[in-house]
C-alpha positions in Angstrom: 7.2 -7.2 -27.5 4.0 -5.6 -29.0 2.4 -6.9 -32.2 -0.7 -5.6 -33.8 -3.3 -8.3 -34.9 -6.3 -6.7 -36.6 -8.2 -5.3 -33.6 -6.0 -7.0 -31.0 -2.5 -6.7 -29.8 -0.4 -9.3 -28.0 1.8 -8.2 -25.1 4.4 -10.8 -24.3 6.1 -10.7 -20.9 9.1 -12.9 -21.7 10.4 -13.0 -18.2 7.2 -14.8 -17.0 6.3 -16.6 -20.2 2.9 -14.9 -20.2 1.0 -13.9 -23.3 -1.8 -11.5 -22.6 -4.4 -10.8 -25.3 -6.5 -7.6 -25.2 -8.2 -5.0 -27.3 -6.4 -1.8 -28.4 -7.9 0.0 -25.5 -5.4 -1.6 -23.2 -4.7 -4.8 -21.3 -8.2 -6.1 -20.4 -7.3 -9.7 -19.7 -7.9 -9.3 -16.0 -10.8 -11.6 -15.0 -11.1 -9.8 -11.7 -9.6 -6.9 -9.9 -6.6 -7.2 -7.6 -6.1 -5.2 -4.4 -2.4 -4.9 -3.5 -1.2 -2.8 -0.6 2.2 -1.4 0.3 3.5 -1.3 3.8 6.9 -0.8 5.4 9.0 0.5 8.2 9.4 4.2 8.6 11.8 5.4 5.8 11.5 2.2 3.7 10.7 4.2 0.6 7.2 2.7 0.4 5.5 5.8 -1.2 8.3 6.2 -3.8 8.4 2.6 -4.8 4.6 2.2 -4.9 4.3 5.2 -7.2 7.1 4.0 -9.5 5.5 0.5 -9.6 2.2 2.1 -10.7 4.0 3.9 -13.5 5.7 0.7 -14.6 2.5 -1.2 -14.7 0.7 1.6 -16.5 3.4 1.7 -19.1 3.0 -2.0 -19.7 -0.7 -1.5 -20.4 -2.2 -2.9 -17.2 -5.5 -1.4 -15.9 -4.0 0.0 -12.7 -5.2 2.5 -10.1 -2.9 4.2 -7.6 -4.1 5.5 -4.3 -3.0 6.1 -0.7 -4.1 6.2 2.9 -5.1 8.2 4.6 -6.5 10.0 1.6 -7.0 9.0 -2.0 -10.3 10.8 -2.3 -11.5 14.3 -1.2 -13.2 13.4 2.1 -10.3 11.1 3.1 -7.7 13.8 2.2 -9.5 16.3 4.4 -9.3 13.8 7.3 -5.6 13.2 6.5 -4.9 16.8 6.9 -6.3 16.7 10.4 -4.6 13.5 11.4 -1.1 14.5 10.2 -1.1 18.2 11.1 1.9 18.7 13.4 -0.1 21.3 15.4 -2.6 18.6 16.5 -0.4 17.2 19.3 -3.4 17.0 21.7 -5.0 14.3 19.6 -6.1 11.3 21.7 -4.9 7.9 20.5 -8.4 6.5 20.1 -9.5 9.6 18.3 -6.6 9.1 15.9 -7.6 5.4 15.4 -11.2 6.3 14.7 -10.2 9.1 12.2 -8.0 6.6 10.3 -10.9 4.1 10.2 -13.4 6.8 9.0 -11.0 7.9 6.3 -10.4 4.2 5.3 -14.2 3.5 5.0 -14.9 6.4 2.6 -11.8 5.6 0.6 -12.7 2.0 0.3 -16.3 2.5 -0.9 -15.5 5.5 -3.1 -12.3 4.3 -4.8 -10.9 0.9 -3.9 -14.0 -1.3 -4.3 -15.2 0.4 -7.6 -11.7 -0.1 -9.0 -11.7 -3.8 -8.1 -15.2 -4.1 -9.4 -14.0 -2.8 -12.8 -11.3 -5.5 -13.0 -8.5 -3.1 -12.2 -5.3 -3.6 -10.2 -5.6 -1.2 -7.2 -2.2 -0.3 -5.6 -2.6 1.4 -2.3 0.1 3.0 -0.2 -0.9 1.8 3.3 -4.1 0.1 4.5 -5.4 -1.5 7.7 -2.0 -3.1 8.6 -0.7 0.5 9.3 -3.5 1.1 11.9 -2.8 -2.2 13.6 0.9 -1.2 14.0 0.7 2.6 14.7 -2.4 2.8 16.8 -2.8 -0.8 18.0 0.8 -1.4 19.0 2.8 1.9 19.0 -0.1 3.9 20.6 -0.9 1.0 22.9 -4.6 0.6 22.1 -4.2 -3.1 21.3 -4.2 -5.0 18.0 -7.6 -6.6 18.6 -9.3 -3.3 19.6 -8.0 -1.5 16.5 -8.8 -4.5 14.3 -12.4 -4.5 15.5 -12.7 -0.8 14.7 -11.4 -1.4 11.2 -13.5 -4.5 10.6 -16.6 -2.3 11.1 -15.1 0.1 8.5 -13.9 -2.4 5.9 -16.5 -5.2 6.3 -13.9 -7.9 5.7 -12.3 -6.4 2.6 -8.6 -7.2 3.1 -5.9 -7.0 0.4 -5.2 -9.8 -1.9 -1.5 -9.3 -1.3 0.7 -6.9 0.6 4.2 -5.7 -0.5 6.2 -5.2 2.6 9.3 -3.0 2.1 11.8 -4.0 4.9 14.6 -1.6 5.9 17.0 -1.6 8.8 15.7 0.5 11.6 18.7 2.9 11.6 18.7 3.3 7.9 15.0 4.0 7.8 15.1 6.5 10.6 17.9 8.4 8.9 15.9 8.6 5.8 12.9 10.0 7.7 15.0 12.7 9.4 16.6 13.7 6.1 13.4 14.5 4.3 11.6 17.8 4.6 8.0 18.6 5.7 7.8 16.0 8.5 4.3 15.3 9.7 3.0 14.6 13.2 3.9 10.9 13.2 7.4 11.6 11.7 8.0 13.8 14.7 7.2 11.1 17.3 9.9 9.8 19.7 12.6 7.3 19.0 10.7 4.8 21.3 7.5 5.2 19.2 9.4 4.5 15.9 11.0 1.4 17.6 7.6 0.2 18.6 6.4 0.7 15.0 9.3 -1.5 13.7 8.6 -4.2 16.3 4.9 -4.0 15.5 5.4 -4.7 11.8 7.2 -7.9 12.7 4.1 -9.0 14.6 1.8 -8.1 11.7 4.0 -9.7 9.1 3.7 -13.0 11.0 0.0 -12.7 11.7 -0.8 -12.1 8.0 2.1 -14.0 6.5 0.0 -15.7 3.8 -0.4 -12.4 1.9 2.9 -10.7 2.8 5.6 -10.4 0.2 8.8 -9.0 1.8 11.2 -6.9 -0.3 14.6 -5.8 1.0 14.4 -2.0 0.9 18.0 -1.5 2.0 19.2 -1.7 -1.6 19.4 1.2 -4.1 16.1 2.4 -5.5 16.5 0.7 -8.9 17.1 -2.7 -7.4 14.2 -2.3 -4.9 11.9 -1.2 -7.7 12.8 -4.1 -10.0 12.3 -6.7 -7.2 8.9 -5.0 -6.4 7.7 -5.0 -10.0 8.7 -8.7 -10.4 6.8 -9.6 -7.3 3.7 -7.6 -8.3 3.7 -9.3 -11.7 3.7 -12.7 -10.0 0.8 -11.6 -7.8 -1.1 -10.5 -10.9 -0.4 -13.7 -12.7 -1.8 -15.7 -9.8 -5.0 -13.7 -9.9 -5.8 -13.6 -13.7 
């Protein structure tokens, strides 16, 4: 429900019983920015759901920014093209981990932190959890070793909350194989993808206080609704 009051409008979210008051320029009731990341097993629909969640929040008038890793800004997108190029099969595991961390650093200081500083909701498709799983566990470098690399890069800036889209291993892998333009990691072995799934279970437990698990086996409309509901609760806790 949207009502105009002189130079203010009231947006009422009946589902949560929240009334947010802001100027006509948009919903500016955020006292501070919120950093929410999206993680998930291979084929969980993480990218699709995170983008649709962004669109929903934007339509509701929230000050929201959408971004992704690796990438999100020009330098990081250039690094992304190197990391994911299917031709780069000779890439060493530690080189891969360092490239992700380098991309993450530039993305953090150029896009994520400025957005948070402006009081915006920053939604990011992947962050440090992905590196801990893919390079730390699946590549066998070690969680602590990869975490140390990334602590240097992010200087303690972890997400306020993480939406974890959980899908059955077989369902997720089927989705991966059915999509076109597979990248270098999509083309990894079955054993690699199994280690990724097992790795996420470890990371979910390690960072359980910020993990919000969504069942991604359902149809896209149901998953999206559950995700948006969860994100609104997270926002409510941070305003």
